[in-house]
C-alpha positions as CSV (number, residue, x, y, z in Angstrom):
1,X,6.4,-11.4,3.2
2,X,3.1,-11.0,5.1
3,X,0.8,-13.9,5.5
4,X,-2.7,-13.3,4.2
5,X,-5.4,-13.6,6.9
6,X,-7.6,-16.7,6.5
7,X,-11.1,-15.6,5.8
8,X,-13.8,-17.1,8.0
9,X,-17.5,-17.3,7.4
10,X,-19.4,-15.0,9.6
11,X,-21.7,-17.8,10.5
12,X,-18.8,-19.8,11.9
13,X,-17.7,-17.1,14.3
14,X,-18.5,-17.4,18.0
15,X,-21.3,-15.3,19.4
16,X,-18.7,-13.1,21.2
17,X,-16.8,-12.5,17.9
18,X,-20.1,-11.7,16.1
19,X,-21.0,-9.2,18.9
20,X,-17.6,-7.6,18.7
21,X,-18.0,-7.0,15.0
22,X,-21.6,-5.7,15.5
23,X,-20.4,-3.3,18.2
24,X,-17.6,-2.0,15.9
25,X,-20.0,-1.2,13.1
26,X,-22.5,0.3,15.5
27,X,-20.0,3.0,16.4
28,X,-20.0,4.3,12.8
29,X,-22.4,7.2,12.4
30,X,-23.4,9.2,9.3
31,X,-22.0,12.3,10.8
32,X,-18.6,10.6,11.0
33,X,-18.4,10.7,7.2
34,X,-17.4,13.5,5.0
35,X,-18.5,14.8,1.6
36,X,-16.7,13.4,-1.4
37,X,-13.5,15.2,-2.3
38,X,-12.7,16.2,-5.8
39,X,-10.7,13.0,-6.6
40,X,-13.6,10.8,-5.4
41,X,-16.2,12.9,-7.2
42,X,-14.2,12.5,-10.4
43,X,-14.0,8.7,-9.9
44,X,-17.7,8.5,-9.4
45,X,-18.3,10.5,-12.5
46,X,-16.0,8.3,-14.6
47,X,-17.7,5.2,-13.3
48,X,-21.1,6.7,-14.1
49,X,-22.2,6.7,-10.5
50,X,-24.7,9.5,-9.6
51,X,-24.1,11.5,-6.5
52,X,-27.2,12.1,-4.5
53,X,-30.8,11.4,-5.3
54,X,-31.8,11.7,-9.0
55,X,-33.9,14.7,-9.8
56,X,-37.1,14.1,-11.7
57,X,-38.8,17.1,-13.2
58,X,-38.4,20.0,-10.8
59,X,-37.4,17.6,-8.0
60,X,-39.6,16.1,-5.3
61,X,-41.3,17.6,-2.3
62,X,-42.4,15.5,0.7
63,X,-45.9,16.1,1.9
64,X,-48.2,14.7,4.6
65,X,-51.8,14.0,3.6
66,X,-54.8,12.4,5.5
67,X,-56.9,9.8,3.7
68,X,-59.7,7.5,4.8
69,X,-58.3,4.1,5.8
70,X,-60.4,2.1,3.3
71,X,-59.5,4.3,0.4
72,X,-55.8,4.1,1.3
73,X,-56.0,0.3,1.6
74,X,-57.7,0.1,-1.9
75,X,-55.0,2.5,-3.3
76,X,-52.2,0.3,-1.8
77,X,-53.7,-2.9,-3.2
78,X,-54.1,-1.3,-6.7
79,X,-50.6,0.1,-6.7
80,X,-49.1,-3.3,-5.6
81,X,-51.0,-5.1,-8.4
82,X,-49.6,-2.7,-10.9
83,X,-46.1,-2.9,-9.4
84,X,-45.8,0.7,-8.4
85,X,-45.2,2.5,-5.1
86,X,-47.9,4.3,-3.2
87,X,-46.2,7.7,-3.9
88,X,-46.0,7.0,-7.7
89,X,-49.7,5.9,-7.7
90,X,-50.9,9.0,-5.9
91,X,-48.7,11.2,-8.2
92,X,-50.1,9.5,-11.3
93,X,-53.7,9.9,-9.9
94,X,-53.2,13.6,-9.3
95,X,-51.7,14.1,-12.8
96,X,-54.6,12.2,-14.4
97,X,-57.1,14.3,-12.5
98,X,-55.4,17.5,-13.6
99,X,-55.3,16.5,-17.2
100,X,-59.0,15.6,-17.2
101,X,-59.9,18.9,-15.4
102,X,-58.0,21.0,-18.0
């Protein structure tokens, strides 16, 4: 019968042991992974776990815009007070503008 390894708190490890663990995980790269196989996809589906980013509407498109710094600061403060992200605030602002313009 195999003996179970005794678990040790990471905080109690020596600096050398912590560094060895860090170096081991630093060697793992995203390109080392592989897409989910059919069995794993089925397990994710059964568990209700979505694969990939959720699609909202027609999907999202990343854009770059330029904005005056003071206006951006005001927008960020407003979004933070309302508990929303900058991107969501800008999207809501554009949507409101388009609805009023129509």
